[in-house]
C-alpha positions as CSV (number, residue, x, y, z in Angstrom):
1,M,-7.1,-9.6,7.7
2,K,-10.2,-8.5,9.7
3,K,-9.2,-11.1,12.6
4,L,-6.1,-9.0,13.0
5,V,-7.4,-5.4,12.9
6,M,-9.8,-5.7,15.8
7,P,-7.2,-7.2,18.3
8,L,-4.5,-4.8,17.2
9,A,-7.1,-1.8,17.5
10,A,-8.1,-3.0,21.1
11,A,-4.5,-3.4,22.0
12,I,-3.4,0.3,20.8
13,L,-6.5,1.6,22.8
14,A,-5.5,-0.2,25.9
15,A,-2.1,1.0,25.7
16,T,-2.7,4.7,25.0
17,S,-5.7,4.9,27.6
18,S,-3.5,3.8,30.3
19,L,-0.8,6.5,29.7
20,A,-1.2,9.4,32.0
21,L,-0.4,12.8,30.9
22,A,1.6,14.6,33.4
23,A,1.7,18.4,33.4
24,T,3.7,21.0,35.2
25,A,3.1,24.2,36.8
26,T,5.7,26.5,38.1
27,G,5.2,29.7,40.5
28,P,5.4,30.9,44.0
29,I,3.3,29.4,46.9
30,K,0.4,31.5,48.3
31,S,-0.7,28.9,50.8
32,V,-0.1,25.4,52.1
33,D,-3.2,23.4,53.8
34,A,-1.6,20.5,55.8
35,K,-5.0,19.5,56.6
36,D,-6.4,19.0,53.3
37,H,-3.0,18.1,51.8
38,T,-3.3,21.0,49.0
39,V,-1.0,23.9,47.8
40,M,-2.3,27.1,46.2
41,L,0.0,28.8,43.8
42,A,0.0,32.6,43.4
43,S,-2.0,32.1,40.4
44,G,-4.9,30.8,42.2
45,Q,-4.5,27.0,41.1
46,I,-5.0,24.6,43.8
47,Y,-3.1,21.3,43.6
48,H,-4.0,18.3,45.9
49,A,-0.6,16.5,46.8
50,A,-0.3,12.9,47.1
51,M,0.2,11.7,50.5
52,S,3.8,10.7,49.5
53,V,4.6,14.4,49.0
54,D,6.0,16.2,52.0
55,L,4.3,19.5,52.5
56,S,6.2,20.3,55.7
57,K,9.3,21.7,54.1
58,L,7.3,24.1,51.7
59,K,7.1,27.9,52.5
60,V,4.8,30.6,51.5
61,G,6.5,32.7,48.6
62,E,8.8,29.7,47.7
63,K,9.0,29.1,43.8
64,V,8.0,25.5,43.1
65,T,7.5,23.2,40.2
66,I,4.5,20.9,40.5
67,T,4.2,17.9,38.5
68,Y,0.5,17.0,38.3
69,Q,-2.3,15.4,36.3
70,V,-6.0,16.3,36.1
71,T,-8.2,13.6,37.6
72,N,-12.0,14.0,37.9
73,G,-11.6,17.8,37.5
74,K,-8.9,17.9,40.4
75,N,-5.2,18.9,39.9
76,E,-3.4,15.8,41.6
77,A,0.1,16.5,42.2
78,S,2.7,13.7,42.2
79,A,5.7,15.9,43.0
80,I,6.5,19.4,44.4
81,V,10.0,20.6,44.0
82,A,11.7,23.9,44.7
83,S,12.6,25.6,41.4
């Protein structure tokens, strides 16, 4: 039984630690910084967009939903869509 418990516990830990917990934020855009590839919402929160996210079509005042996860204290956005 002990031989089974440790590998099982290790497998569960590995599976759960690799899951990224994505969150969403919705609000109007306050600013877009193409150089730093960031978007700030009216709430003051700053999101660092992945290079695959096209910021050129985003407009100040536009309401968006941002899908992100926090990595090393930074909000890293994987998607930004009009809402």
